[in-house]
Residue, then its C-alpha position, 0 to 999 in steps of 0.5 A: m467536515r463533521y467530527f464524530p467523537l465516538l467513532g474516533l474513539i472506536l477507531a483508536a481503540s481498534c488500532l491499539f488492539f492490533w498493535n504489532a511491529t511493522s514490516a517497514d521497520q524491517p530490512s528489505t530482502s530479496d528472498d522468496t520468504t519475505i516481500e522486498w519492501l522498497s522506498w519510493e525512491e528505490a522503486i522509481s530508480r529500479m523502474e529505469t532499468q527494469p520496468k515493473k508495476i509498483f504496489v504502494d502500501v500507504y500506512t501510518d504508524w498508529c494504524g492497527w489494521c496496517k500492522r495486522m496486515d504486516a503480521s499476517t497478510f504480507i507474510d503469507p507465502a502466496v502473497v509474497k510470491q505474487m508481490n515479488e514476482h510482479f511488483y516493486a513493493v513500496k511502504l509509504d508512511a502517509e505521515q512521514k516528515e521527509e520530503i520526496l522528490y519525484d518528477n521534478h516536484t518536491f512532495v512535503y509533509r503538510t501540517d495543515v491537513g487533517r488532525r495529524g498532518v499528511h504527506e503530499l505524495a500520499m494525498a496525490l496517490l490516494d486522490n485526497r481520500m485518506s484511509y489506512p491501509s490503502f493500496v495503490y497499484l501503478d503500471e510500468n509507466r507509473n500510471r495509476i491502475t487503481i486504489s484499493p482501500g482497506y484491510k485484506d486477508a491473504t486470500v483477498m490480497g493474493t487474488e487482487l495481486q494476481f488480477i493486477g500483476a498478470d494484467h487480467f485487469k486489462t480484459q475483465t473486472l475483478e468480479a469476473f476474474k474472481a468468478t473464473q478463479g472459483k472465489 
């Protein structure tokens, strides 16, 4: 893989520019004003008694666009409502060191991947296409619906959450859904 130093500096500078506290550091709540962020284990546990789709926010601590979404998109009332209504929301730090046991497999942090290392669960969820932020939607049976990479403002995220949360993805494309929404 070829490394482009200037691109790396530009990305690093943009990440520093949007430095804000992340929601992952805040306690989870179940009210209507904030998203109830869960760990992977908590979401899987809840799936046993009350199946629901899972939304996984794959982020890193250094990602400025991830922090910007936490500070704007993920506090928007419409996004909060859609998320809490249709999904178990999970924050997954792609560089976390803690092991995750899932489906009789232990996912670990790998120091031999990338410049900073990466967690195997993040790699599996993103098909090894590591870009932050990225969002993974899983259905009630924990099958992946789609991977949605990149920063999204509240309007775009709200539309995407509605499209997947209300099962519109089963009968039409996202573009066709947007056209029916006037967006």
